[in-house]
C-alpha positions in Angstrom: 190.6 286.2 176.1 187.7 284.6 174.3 186.1 281.2 174.4 185.0 281.1 170.7 186.5 282.1 167.5 185.2 285.3 165.9 184.0 285.4 162.3 187.0 287.5 161.4 189.3 284.9 162.7 187.6 282.2 160.8 187.9 284.2 157.6 191.5 284.8 158.3 192.1 281.2 158.8 190.4 280.3 155.6 192.4 282.8 153.6 195.8 282.1 155.0 195.5 278.3 155.3 193.2 277.4 152.5 195.2 274.4 151.6 194.8 272.8 155.0 191.8 271.7 156.9 190.7 273.2 160.2 191.6 270.2 162.3 195.2 270.3 161.2 195.6 274.0 162.2 194.5 273.9 165.8 196.8 272.8 168.7 195.3 270.5 171.2 196.2 270.8 174.9 197.6 267.2 174.9 200.0 267.9 172.1 202.5 269.6 174.5 203.3 272.9 176.1 202.7 276.2 174.2 205.6 277.8 172.4 205.9 281.2 170.7 205.5 279.4 167.4 201.9 278.8 168.4 201.2 282.6 168.3 201.1 285.3 165.7 202.7 288.6 166.3 200.6 291.7 166.9 201.8 294.9 168.5 198.5 296.5 169.2 195.9 295.8 172.0 197.7 297.7 174.8 197.4 297.1 177.8 196.8 293.5 176.7 200.2 291.9 175.9 198.9 288.6 174.6 195.7 286.8 173.8 194.9 283.1 173.7 191.9 281.9 171.7 190.8 278.5 173.1 187.9 276.3 172.8 186.5 272.8 173.4 184.8 270.4 171.0 183.5 266.9 171.3 184.3 263.9 169.1 181.7 261.4 168.0 181.1 258.5 170.4 184.3 256.7 171.1 184.8 253.2 172.5 187.3 252.6 175.3 188.1 249.1 176.7 188.8 249.0 180.5 189.1 245.4 181.7 185.9 243.7 180.7 184.1 247.0 180.5 183.6 248.9 177.2 182.8 252.6 177.7 181.1 254.4 174.8 181.1 258.1 175.3 181.5 261.5 173.7 185.1 262.6 174.4 185.9 266.3 174.6 189.2 268.0 174.0 190.7 271.4 174.6 192.5 273.3 171.8 193.9 276.7 171.0 193.9 278.5 167.6 197.4 279.7 166.6 196.0 282.0 163.9 193.8 284.0 166.3 196.1 283.8 169.3 198.8 286.6 169.3 201.5 288.2 171.4 203.0 291.6 171.5 206.6 291.1 170.4 207.8 293.4 173.2 206.6 290.9 175.7 207.8 287.7 174.2 209.4 286.4 177.3 209.2 283.3 179.6 206.8 285.0 182.0 204.3 285.9 179.3 204.5 282.4 177.9 203.8 280.9 181.4 200.9 283.3 181.7 199.4 282.0 178.4 200.1 278.4 179.4 198.4 278.8 182.8 195.3 280.1 181.0 195.4 277.2 178.6 195.9 274.7 181.5 192.9 276.1 183.4 190.8 275.8 180.2 191.9 272.1 180.1 191.0 271.7 183.8 187.4 273.0 183.2 187.2 270.7 180.1 188.0 267.7 182.3 185.4 268.8 184.8 182.9 269.0 181.9 183.9 265.6 180.7 183.3 264.2 184.2 179.8 265.8 184.2 179.1 264.3 180.8 180.2 260.9 182.0 178.2 261.0 185.3 175.3 263.2 184.3 172.6 261.9 186.6 170.4 265.1 186.4 169.9 265.1 182.7 171.5 268.5 182.0 172.1 269.2 178.3 175.5 269.3 176.8 175.1 273.0 176.0 174.1 273.8 179.5 177.1 272.1 181.0 179.4 273.6 178.4 178.2 277.1 179.1 178.7 276.6 182.9 182.3 275.5 182.5 183.1 278.0 179.9 181.9 280.7 182.3 184.1 279.1 185.1 187.2 279.3 182.9 186.4 282.8 181.8 186.1 284.0 185.4 189.3 282.5 186.4 191.2 283.9 183.5 189.7 287.4 184.0 190.8 287.2 187.7 194.3 286.1 186.7 194.5 288.9 184.1 193.6 291.5 186.7 195.8 290.2 189.6 198.9 289.7 187.4 198.5 293.1 185.6 197.9 291.4 182.2 200.8 288.9 182.9 203.4 291.5 183.8 203.6 290.4 187.5 205.6 287.2 187.1 205.5 286.3 190.8 201.6 286.2 190.7 201.7 284.4 187.4 203.8 281.6 189.1 201.3 281.5 191.9 198.4 280.9 189.5 200.5 278.4 187.5 201.3 276.3 190.6 197.6 276.4 191.8 196.4 275.3 188.4 199.0 272.6 188.0 197.9 271.1 191.4 194.2 271.1 190.4 195.1 269.5 187.1 197.1 266.7 188.8 194.1 266.0 191.1 191.7 265.8 188.2 192.4 262.9 185.8 191.7 263.4 182.1 188.8 261.0 182.3 187.6 258.6 185.0 189.2 255.3 184.3 185.8 253.7 185.1 183.0 256.2 185.2 180.4 255.9 188.0 177.7 253.5 186.9 174.3 254.8 188.2 171.9 252.0 187.2 168.2 252.4 187.6 166.6 250.0 190.0 165.1 247.9 187.3 166.5 246.0 184.3 165.6 243.4 181.8 167.5 240.5 180.2 167.3 237.2 178.4 169.3 234.0 178.3 169.6 231.1 175.8 171.6 227.9 175.9 171.7 224.3 177.2 169.9 222.7 180.1 169.1 219.2 181.4 167.1 217.3 184.0 168.1 214.2 185.8 165.3 212.3 187.6 166.1 210.6 190.9 164.6 207.7 192.8 162.1 205.4 191.3 161.3 207.8 188.5 164.9 207.3 187.2 164.0 203.6 186.5 161.4 204.7 183.9 162.3 208.3 182.7 165.4 209.1 180.8 167.4 212.3 181.5 166.3 215.3 179.5 168.8 217.4 177.4 167.9 220.3 175.3 167.4 224.1 174.9 167.0 226.3 177.9 165.9 229.9 177.5 164.0 232.6 179.3 163.9 236.2 180.5 165.1 238.1 183.6 163.6 241.1 185.3 165.8 242.7 188.0 164.6 245.0 190.7 167.6 246.3 192.8 169.4 243.2 194.1 166.5 240.9 193.3 165.8 239.2 190.0 162.8 237.3 188.6 163.7 234.4 186.3 161.2 233.0 183.9 162.7 230.1 182.1 161.9 227.0 180.1 163.5 223.7 179.1 162.5 222.0 175.8 164.4 218.8 175.6 164.6 215.3 174.2 165.5 212.0 175.9 166.3 208.4 175.1 163.9 205.5 174.9 161.8 204.5 178.0 163.8 202.4 180.3 161.0 200.2 181.6 157.5 199.8 180.2 154.7 201.1 182.3 151.1 202.2 182.0 149.8 205.7 182.2 146.0 205.4 182.5 145.4 203.1 179.5 148.5 204.2 177.5 151.6 202.0 177.5 154.9 203.8 177.6 157.0 201.2 175.6 160.7 200.7 175.7 160.9 201.1 171.9 159.6 204.7 172.0 161.6 207.8 172.7 160.7 210.4 175.3 160.8 214.2 175.3 159.9 216.7 177.9 160.8 219.9 179.7 159.6 222.4 182.2 158.5 226.0 182.8 159.6 227.8 186.0 159.3 231.1 187.7 161.9 232.0 190.3 163.0 234.8 192.7 166.7 235.3 193.0 168.9 237.5 195.2 172.4 238.6 194.5 174.5 237.8 197.5 177.7 238.6 195.6 177.9 241.0 192.7 181.3 242.2 191.3 182.3 243.5 187.9 183.4 240.0 187.0 180.8 237.7 188.4 177.7 237.4 190.6 176.2 234.7 192.7 172.5 234.4 193.4 170.5 231.7 195.2 166.9 231.3 193.9 163.7 229.5 194.5 160.3 229.3 192.9 157.5 227.2 191.4 156.6 225.7 188.0 155.7 222.5 186.3 157.5 219.6 184.5 156.3 217.2 181.9 157.4 214.1 180.0 156.0 212.9 176.7 156.1 209.8 174.5 154.7 208.8 171.1 152.4 205.8 171.5 150.6 205.4 168.2 148.9 207.1 165.2 145.4 208.4 164.7 143.1 207.8 161.8 145.0 210.4 159.8 148.3 208.6 160.3 149.6 211.4 162.6 151.6 210.6 165.7 149.8 210.8 169.0 151.5 211.6 172.3 150.8 210.9 175.9 152.0 213.4 178.5 152.8 213.3 182.2 152.4 216.6 184.0 153.2 217.7 187.5 153.5 220.9 189.5 156.9 221.5 191.1 158.9 223.7 193.3 162.7 224.2 193.0 165.6 225.9 194.6 169.3 226.3 193.7 172.1 228.7 192.7 173.1 230.6 189.6 176.5 232.2 188.9 177.1 234.7 186.1 180.6 235.0 184.8 180.7 238.4 183.1 183.0 238.3 180.1 181.8 241.6 178.7 180.2 244.8 180.0 179.1 247.9 178.1 178.5 251.4 179.4 176.9 253.6 176.7 177.2 257.3 177.7 176.8 258.7 174.2 173.3 260.2 175.0 171.8 259.5 171.7 168.3 261.0 171.7 165.2 258.9 171.8 162.1 260.4 170.0 158.4 259.8 170.5 156.3 261.1 167.6 159.2 263.4 166.7 159.6 264.8 170.2 162.8 264.1 172.2 161.8 262.2 175.4 165.1 261.0 176.7 168.4 259.4 175.7 169.8 255.9 175.2 172.3 255.9 178.0 172.4 252.3 179.3 174.6 249.7 180.9 174.6 246.0 180.0 176.3 242.8 181.1 177.0 239.8 178.9 177.8 236.7 180.8 177.9 232.9 180.9 175.3 231.7 183.4 175.6 228.5 185.2 172.5 226.9 186.7 172.5 224.2 189.4 169.3 223.4 191.3 167.0 220.7 192.5 163.2 220.4 192.0 160.4 218.3 193.4 157.7 217.4 190.9 154.3 216.0 191.9 153.7 213.5 189.1 150.3 212.0 189.7 150.9 208.3 188.8 152.7 205.2 189.8 155.3 203.9 189.3 156.8 207.4 188.6 154.9 209.3 191.3 156.3 212.5 193.0 160.0 212.7 192.3 163.1 214.7 192.8 165.3 215.9 190.0 168.7 217.6 189.6 169.1 220.3 187.0 172.2 221.9 185.4 172.4 224.5 182.7 174.9 226.6 180.7 173.5 229.6 178.9 174.5 232.9 177.4 172.9 235.8 179.3 172.6 239.5 178.6 171.0 242.0 180.9 170.5 245.8 180.4 169.7 248.7 182.7 169.1 252.3 181.8 171.4 254.9 183.4 170.1 257.6 185.7 
């Protein structure tokens, strides 16, 4: 039994089935048990009574949806070639057919083991290296079965090998429903959406709530994450007039403002569907208003700044995850340096936190604020 088709077999295939394409002439393992219609007849080759030509090939990257996880991977399949596979007509009996089916089943078993290695290839072995290893494993088993069954004539031993192979097949699913996800320790992401800030205490008598665009970046290290995020927002008109230095903040002028913050978060809960992370950090907040025009008739603003610290909670609701195992090569100056295997999560992130800002003036002064946000977040890790 051979693992690849010989040139002669390919030529024969082209000559006898010129009107058909190759893909339509092979029989895949998942298309059902072998029958004698899958073999040609050949009376030579004694003491060999039958020969099965099998092989594996991989499809282009396929996408499979499992819950909220989309797996993109090269999928392999096991097939046999009916043109090059043959049987001696004197041995066309159920025992010989079981002998051929067992060989085909074991080839499928090794193909499944290869698929699992491709899905969870943490050591970076090439596809050809893995294929050669499992081809060799299949060849050694089939050679052993051929010897111990006397080329398939010993039907009791054929049944023994058939039962053994069937048990191993049943214990080895075709593909992992959810392949193991071996993320590296670090990842990077970004978020974009809506955020606000509600001032509390005396500051709320003068400063309007801020509503606007919240965006930023995430850097994860294991279960920890660093958030760098900003709020750029607008507000209504000043509630009560007050003086900042020599500048009046008038009730007929609108305000704007925002913040920039740097936080450290820790995932206390992290599941395939959501995670929960308390966080805390430092930053600054600001509020602005237009108060006049310069000699060039351009608007002039006045700004209130203050350093702050903040603490709160985020929750990511993961509506989509993607595991790309297709191993597309990455090149640097024409040289392959790795592959694009990666894992990413897309989620809706909810922010809820409080901050304390040290504004340096009265009547606003140091103040507390409450913050809420709703953003789209995507985070990506490379796969080991």
